N, C-alpha and C positions, 0 to 999 in steps of 0.2 A: 418513555425516554430511555435510550440505551446509554449506559455508562461504559466508556471504552478506554482501554489502554492501548495506544497506538505505537506500534513498532514501525519505524520509517527511516529512509535514507534520502532526505530532500536535497536535491532533485526536483525538477519542475512538477512532475505528476504527483509526487509525494507532497510537495508544497501545496498544490491545489487541493489535495485530500485534507491536509491540516486546516486550510481555510474553510473547506466544506464542513469539517467537524466543528469548527468554532462558530460558524454561522447557522448551522442547522438547529432548529428548535427541538429536534428529536434526539440530539446527541449531547451528552455531557462528557467532555474530554477531560480525563483524570490525569493524564500524563503522556509524555512522548519519550519513547526509548529510541535513541539514535545510534546508528552504526554506519560502517562503510557500505558502499554499494554504488549508487550513482556518483557519489563524491566520497571523500575521506570521512572518517568518523568525526574529526574535529570540525570540518566544514558543515557536516550534517547538523551537528550540535549548534553551531553558530546560526545556521539558516532557520532551524526550529525556533531558537530564541528570538531571532529577528521577527518572525511571523507572529509569535506570541506578543512581542512588544508592540507591534502595530495595533493589536487588538486591546492593549492594556491588560493582558492576561499573564503577566509575569508570575502570577501565583501558581500557574500550572507548572509542575516540575518537569525538568528535562533529565532523563536518566541515560547516562552514556553506556552503550553496549559494546559490541564486538568491533575490533579493529581489522580483523582478517578472518577468512573462513576456517572451518575446523581442520581442513587439510594443511593449513599453514601457508598456502600459496600467496603470492603477491597479488593484490587486487588490481583490476583494470577499471579505470573510471571512464566516463563518457562526456568530456567537455564539448564535443561536437554536437551533442544532443541537448545537454543541460546547461552549457555555459561553463566558464572557468570556475565559478563559485557555486554552480548548481541552480542559480535562479535566472538563467538566460542573461539578459543585459543588465540585470539589477545587481548592484554591489552593496551588500549589507554594510552598515557602518562598523568600524572596528571598535573593539573594547566594549561590546554589549555586556551588561551584567546578566549573568545566566544563573537561574535557580537550579543548579545541578544537584541531584540527589544520587546516592550510591546505588549500585545495581540491586542491592537488597531491598530497596524501596519498592521494587516490583512486588515482592511478597507482602510487604506492608499494605500496599493498596489492595491486593487481592483479599487479604485477611480482613481489612477494614470494610470492604464493600460486599464481600461474600459472593453469592451466585448472581448478584446484580451486575457484576463486572464481566465484560467480554473483551477479548483481545482481537485486534486487527493488525495483521502484519503485511505491509505493502512493500517490504524490501527483502534483502537477503534474510534467511531465517536463522542465522547463526546465533544472534542474541536470544531468540526464543528457545532454541535448542539448549543453549547454556542454562537458561532459567529452569528448564525441565531437569537438567543434570544436577543443578545446585539444590533444588527443592522440589522433588517430584510430587510429594504429597500435596503441597499447596497448589502446584500447577494443575494437577489433575482435578482440583476443585473448580477450575474455570469451566463453566458450562458450554461455552461456544468459542471457537477460535476461527477467524477468517483469514485466509491466505490468498494474496494475489500472486498467482503463479501457474505454470504448467501450460500444456497445449495438448488437446486430445483430438485426433483426426485432422489437425491443421498444422501447417508448418510452424517452427519456432521463430524467434526473432533475433537470437544471437548465433544460433546454428540452424541447419535445416530441421533439426529435431527438437531443440530446446528453447524454452523461454528464459529470459535473463535471470529472474530471481531463483528459479529452481536450478539453473545452470551454475549460478554463483556459489552455491553451497548445497549440493544435493545430499550430502551426508546429514546436514542439519535438517533439511526437509524431511528426510526419512525418520529422524528422531521425533520430530513433532507429530508426524503422521502415526507413528507407532504408539506414542504415549498420551496424546491429547484425548480428552473425553469425547469431543465432537468437533469435526473440522468441516468448514465450508470453503470451497475452492472456487475462485473466479479466474479461469484460465483465459488464454488468448482467444478462445472460441467466442467469448462475449466481449472481453475488454478491447479487442481490436476494433470492434464496431461501436464503441463508446466514443464517438468522434466529436470534437469541438473545433470549430473554425474560428479564424480571426474575426469574422463578421459576427458570430455569436458572442464572442468576448467583447466586441465593441458595443453590441446591444446592451450587454450587462453593464458596461461602463455608463451608458446613457441613462439607465434607470436606477442606478445604485448610488447610495450615499455612504456606504461602509468604508472602512480604512483600506480595503483591498481593491477599490474600484480602478485605480491606475495600475496596480501590479498585475491584476488578472489579464488584461489585454496584452501587456508587455511580454509576460512570460509565455502566454498562449501563442502569440505571433512567433516568438523565437522557436518554440517547440514545433509549431506548424511548418515553419521554414526548414527546420532540421528534418522533419518527416518527408517534406517534398524532395529533399536531396536524396534520401534513402529510397523513396518510392515515388519516382517522377509521375506526375499526373494526378497524384492524390491530393485532395483538399482537406486540410485540417489535421489534427493530431489525436491519437487515442489516449484518453485519460484513464489509464488502467486502474489507478489507485482510488480515484473518486468513485469509479463504478463499484469497487469493492465495498465502500461505505453505503452506496445506494442499495446494493444487494442485501447488505445486513438489515436495512430498514424495509426492504420490499421483496422479501423472499417469495411471498405469495403471488407476485406478478411475474416471476421468472421461472422458466422451465429448467428443472434440475434433475439429476439422477444420483442415486446413492450407490457406492461401490467401495472397494478396497483399492486405494491408490498407492503405488510405489514409484520411486524415482531412480533411474539408472545413475550410477556413480562413475562409470568407467569409459575412458577413451572417447570415440566418436559419438557414442550414445549418451554421454554425460548430460544430465539434466532432463533426459526424456521422461515424461510422466506417462504412466500406463495403468490400465485397469482391465479386468476381464469383462468385456462387453458381448460375449458370445451368446448370451441369452438375456431376456428382459427381466430376469428375477434379481432381487436384491440379495447379494451373498449374505449368509448368516453372520451376524456380528458386524456388518459393515458400518463404519462411522464417518465416512468421507462423502460429503455431498458436493457434486460438481455442477456449477451453473453452465448451461449450454445455449440458452436462447432467451432473448428479451425483446420487448417492444421499444424501439429507439425513441419514438416520440414521447413516451412516458418518461424515459430517462432524461431527455432533453428538457422537457417542461420542468422536471424536478431540479435539474442543474441550474437553470436560469432563475427559478424561484429562490433557491437557497443562496446562490452566489450573489444575488442582488439584494438579499435581506439585510436589515440592520443587525448590528451585533446584539446577541442575546444578553 
């Protein structure tokens, strides 16, 4: 079982990742660090708390992270994709009691669980970079960090070159890439193909009895409809963040390469992820592993199995 600390900005795909983590028998969710990204930090915190409440897991702490990127720029949100409050048509109830812990609780969890804890970041990497800045020694004790972001040899999704998370705070991404012990990256190369349709979500509804059975098809349909407007003719939506958790549990099933990754921070190339692929050798000291190909049917079977499972 993987013990994870999840950094997220829920958002529909992040919310599906939280649900996946709560339902998977192979994951112990130790905490959620919320930040700006798909929605504001406050909305992300409320959405995370709502999802935990549905599962009766208010014992899992929510740690509030960054409000804006390291550059200080004003954040842009995406209600046309995620809905006004980040959960598509769902409106979380007001005044949810939230088990909020201070940012320093990140280091408490790492010290408590040692090298059993891994970090997964499915949002902007600002909070994670701040954690390295505040306590480098503790953060470098984390054996594995998983990042959803980047695009290699394929177009971006917010610009022709850049994926949204890396574009949102490229300075933060470079901090994490420089100082983390070992980084695994799930770029658009794989996550774009992790597609779930409304029909699949409806099937999960028909066989599930967990507290998310109604929420999953509702937010998936909203997400799929948003994708259809952006990419006419496409069926379904890419669930980038769930795939990152799937990758963490199934690295042996996914073709990956190891290299040294950097992210451009300037002008039109902002958020562009790149590495030296001019030969097939792993560069000396390379610590960044990039997922590039997977078997869709394996992923789909796992997604259906986990998302229709009873609460652990």
